[in-house]
N, C-alpha and C positions, 0 to 999 in steps of 0.2 A: 703226285698225289699218292697217299698211302693206299696200299691194297688191303682190303678187308680181310680179317683172319679166317672167314669162310669161304675165301674165293676158291674158284674151282681149280682142279689140277691143271696144270700146263704141259702139253706135250710139245715140244719143240722138233719140228721136222727139220733135220740138218742133213744138208748135202755136201759132198766131197767127190772130187775127181780121183781121189786115191781109191786103189783097187781094193775089193773085199779080201781080207787076209793078209793085207800088207801091215807093216809096223804102225803106220798111221791110224788105220782103222781100228787096230788092236787097242791102241792107247786111247782112242775116242770111247771105245766100248768101256774101257776101264774107268775113265771119266764118268761116263753115264752111269755106272754101277754105284760109283761113290756118291754121285749126285741123289740118285733115287733112294739109296740108303740113308743118307743124311737129311733128306728132305721129308722122308717117311711116304715117298711116293708122289708128292705133290708136284714135283717137277721131274720130266723125263725127256731124254734125247732120242728121238727115233732116227737112226743114221741111214742115209741113202748114198751108198758108196759107188765108186767105178764110173762116175759121170752119168748115173741114171737120170739125175735131174738135169742133164744137158751140160754144156760147156759153162765155163764161169760167167760169161755176159749173160747166158740164158738164165743161171741161177739168181743173178742179181735182179733180173727182171721179174722172176717169179716171187722173190723175197718182197719186192715192192709192192706187189699186189697181194701178199699175203698167202701164196701158194706154198712157200716155203718160210722158215722162221729164222733159220741160222745156216751158216756155212763155213767151211774152212776153205780159205781162198790163198792162191799164190799172189805174189805181186801183182799180177796182172789185174786180177779182180779187186784187190784193195786199191790199186790206182785208178780203176774206173770210179770208185767212190771218192776217193781222195788222192789227187795226183802227186801230193808231196811225199807219200810213202815211197815212191819209186827213187827217190834220192839215195835209198840204201842200196839200190841195185845198179848205179852206175859203174860202167866197166873200169876195171883197173882202179877203183876209188879207195878200197882198202887192201893194206898189204898182210892183214892176218884176221883171223876171227876175232882176236882181242881188241882189235881197233873196231871192228863192226859192233861188238858188245858195247864198247865205251860210247860210240855215237848213238846206239840204239837206246841206252839208258837215258841219255839227254833228250832224245827226241820224242820219246813215248807219251809224255803227258800232252804234248801238242798234237800228236796223232789222235789220241783218245778224245781230245776236246773237238778236233775237227770231224771225226767220224760221228760224234754225238750230234753234232750240228746237221749232219746229213742223215740222221734218223737210225743210226746203228750203235750199238753197244760193243766196245772192243774188249774181247775176253783174253787176248794175249797173242804173242808171237808164235807162228808154227813155221819154224825154219827148214826149207826143203835141202838147202846146202849150196855149196859153190857150184857154179855152172861151167861145165866143159862142154867142148865142140866134139861130137862124134860123126865120123864120116866113113864112107866106103873108099875114100883115098886119103892119102896123108896130106894134112894141112899144118905147114910149118909157121904161115904168118899170112899177112894180107894178100900177097900175090897168088897163094895157092887158092884163095877163095873165088877166084874168077871162074865164073861157069858153073859153079857149084849149085845144085838144087836143094838149098837149105829152106828147112822148115821155118815158118815164121807164124807165130800165134796172131790169129784174128784180133783186130782191134787192140794192138799192143803198141802204142806210140813210142816207148823206149826202145823195143826191139827193132822197131822201123828205122828210128834214128841211128841205131848202132850199125845195122846192116847197110843203111845209105852211106855212112862214113867209110865202111868197108867196101863199098860198091858192089854190094850183093843184093840182087833182087829176090826176096824171099818168095817162097809158095806158101800162100796163107790158107791153112786148113785147120780145123777145130782139134783140140788135144787128143780127144778119144779116136781120132782118124789118123793120127801120125804112123802108127804101125802099119796100117794099111798102105799108106802113102810110101813107106819104105819098101814093103813087100812088091807094090806095083811098078816101082821105079819112078813115081812122082816125085819122091825125095832121095837124096842120096847124102844128106847131112842133117844133123839135129842137134839140139843144144838142150842142156840140162843137167841136174845133179846126178852123180853116178847111181845113187839109190833109186831114184825115179826112173832112170833109164832101164835099170834092172827090172824094177816093179812093173813097168810098161812093156817089158819085152823088146825094148829097142835095141839091146845089146845083141839080140840074135840076128839083126839085119845090118850090122855096121862092122868095119874091120880095124878102124883106127880111133884113137882118142888123143886128143891134145894134151900135152903133159901139164900146161899151165891153166888155170881157170881164167874164163873170160870176165866173170863177174860173180856176184853174190846173188842168190835168189832169196827172197823174203816171202813170208806169208803171215797170215793171222787168222783168228777165229772171230766172226761177227754174229751178233743176234739182232735182230729188228728191235727197235726200242718199243715199238708197239707190244710186242711179245714180252719184252723184259719187263715192262710196266704191269704186265698181268701177274707177275710172281710177287709173292710176299717179300718184304724186305729181308726178312732173315733167310730166305731161300735164295735171293740174289747174292747174298753174302756167301752162301754155300757154293753156288755155281761159280762165282769169281774164284774162290779159294781152290775148288777142285780143278778148274782148268789151269790156274797158275802153277799148282803142283804138277798136273799132268803135262803141261806143255814144256815146263822146265826139263822134265824126265825126257820128253820127246826130242828136245833139241840135243840134249847130252847123247842120247842113244843115236840119233841121226847123223850127228858128227862122226861118231865112232863107226857106224855101219857104212857111212859114205866111204871111209878109208879102206874098210874091208871089201866093199864092192869093187874098188879099183884093183885090189888084189886078185878077186875073183875073175875080173875081166881078162887078165892074162892067161887064166886057166882055160878061158873060152876061146883063146887065140886072137884076142884084141890087142893090136900093138899099141904100145904108148908112144906117141911122136914127141920126141925131144925138141924143145924150142931154143935157138940160140939166143944169147944176150942181144944180138942185133935185131932179131925177129922181135922180141919181147919189146925192146924200145920202139921199135917202128909201130907195133900194135898199141903200145901206151900212148904214142903220138898220135895216132889216128882216132883212138878211143876218146882222148882229151877234147876233140872237136865237139863231142856230144854234149858236154856238160853246159856250156853257155847257150847251145841251141835250144834246150829244153827250159830254160828260165822263162816264166811267163806262160808255159804251157803246162808243166806239171809241178813245178816249184818256183818259189821266188828267188831273186837274186840274193836277198837277205838270209833266207835259208841256206842257200848254197854257201854263202860265205861264212856262216855259222859253223856249218858242217866241216868246212875246210879248217876253221879255227880250231874245232875240237880235235881234228885228226893231228893238227900241228901240236897242240897241247899234249896229246897222247904220246906222240913220238918224241917230243922233248923229255918227257918224264921217263922214258925207258932207257 
């Protein structure tokens, strides 16, 4: 139903676990400034950074009751709304970011439609980056994970399946509490993109980083459809345009700064643990167990087959 021209201004209470002053919150502020200017103040995003609104499952609950209206989510939050988004985070699935982009471009319309059915409007991908293991001891492969006190995000079925395949029992705590877990010895290993590990200060409590990424991490921006429908159609177009431009910029900068973060880790004394070809092959073998296990839980067999087909198509063209 069209919104009347004299509709009241819309203030979107927007939550993110990204810390204040980080690149992610800086870009969100730029997007908000663009939206405010181009809508003449009819739409504004009020940003609540640093997990103020709680961990992602908490934010989702609050969005569903209208306490918050939008949020930037990692794959964990997106997956709680629509499980099939997690197919982009399967371990050792993608050999390059180019492969990821290729598959993402084909799956996005399906993701948008699925999220809309769940009551959310998808405003774009916000990519945290490739995921590495950081630890207080060197980890070369599956054998070294025995006895590791690895962080595991609460209510993350993908991480649970991955760790089960590697015979690791994770310590489940909320994302904002991970640094404290490292400080107290509750944890001695974590996983995440380099830039996130630095922004969240995890790098101050680990000594080693695995040289090969375990997987890709995805993320995206959602607004509740109820809030979206309060905006005038022309303002909806502005919001979509602003996020498309801003999130494309964010992805490009994130990829660059993730590489720079790895170089900075070396300056902090973090050692990059080289992985042998044999260890990589063993990790890929173990990780491949996860894909069929999650069929019917997160995604369909048909979608997995299509994604594998797109990857084969991309590799054949190269």
